[in-house]
N, C-alpha and C positions, 0 to 999 in steps of 0.2 A: 497158724496165721490167726490174728486177732482181728476182730470185726468192730474194734472200738472206734467210736467217732470222735474226731478231732476237728474243731472249728478254728479258723483263724480270727483275728481281731476284728476284721471287717464283718464276718459272719455273726460274731457274738454281738457287735454293735447293731446290726441289722435286727436281730432277735430282739434286743432290748429297746428298740424302737417300734417293735410291733405293738399296735394298740391292744391286741388280745393279751399279749404278755403283760404289759403294763397294768391293764385292768386286773388281771389275775393276781399280781403282786399286791394290789390294793385290797383284794377279796380273801387274804390268807386266813383270816379268822372267821370261818362260816358259822352262821346260826346254826343251832341244833336241827331245824326242820327244813333246811334249805331244800333238800330233795323233794319235798312235798310241793314246791312251787315250780318244779322243772316241766317243761313242756313235755318231756319224753315220759313222765310217769305213766300215762295210760296208752303209750304205743308199744308195739311189739320190739322187745329188746334186740332182736335179731336185726333190726334196722340199723342199729348203732354199732353192731359187730359184723360188718359185711365180710364175706369170704374174700380171699385174695383174688384180686383181679376184678372184684365187684365194685361199681361205682359208689363212693361214700357221699355224693352229692345230696341224695334226699335226707340223709341224717344231718349233715351240714346245714342244709336249709332249715330243719326244725331247730337246730341249735343256735342259728344266728338270731332268731326272735325270741330266745329264751330269757326270762328275767333273771335267772340264777347262772348264766353262761359263764361269768367271770369266777364266780365261786367254784363252779365244777370244774373249770380248767385248773384253778389253784389246788384243788383236792386231788386231782388227777396227777399234777406235778409233784405235789408233796408225797403221794404214794407211789409214785413211778409206774402209773398204769401204762401198761404197754399195747394193750388191745384196745379196739374200738374207737369210736368217736366221743370226745369228751371236750365240752366247752368250746365247740365249733372248731375243733382241730383233729387232725388225724393222727395216727401213731408216728409218722415220719416227722411231722411238725413238731409234736411233743418230744421227741427224742432229741431233736436239736435244741429246743427250748429248755429241757431239763439240765443241760450242761451249764446254761446261764443261770437257771433257777437255783441249783445247788449252790453256786458261788454267791448270788445275790442274797439268798435267804440266810446263809452262813454270816454274811457281812452285816446283814440287818440285825442279826440276833445279838 
């Protein structure tokens, strides 16, 4: 049995309208030191990698106010990061975004 995620056209369209996704597309070429400006830099990394069943809201709250949130999400989508909170998104959100991302990045190249 395969656990491959398949999205229909409406779901892909919704992802492509998501402001976080659109901002990440515009931030695909990160500056070398982007991580140094992240709000997470001096926080406990465990906050951003909650255990299964633990609420990710505290990490998402930190990310929402981060000046490099868009770049962080773009990097996570490019690298296929599967764990943790990146760019104010959860694993499940990025998993869906990744399907559109792969197509959109290849198309833009």
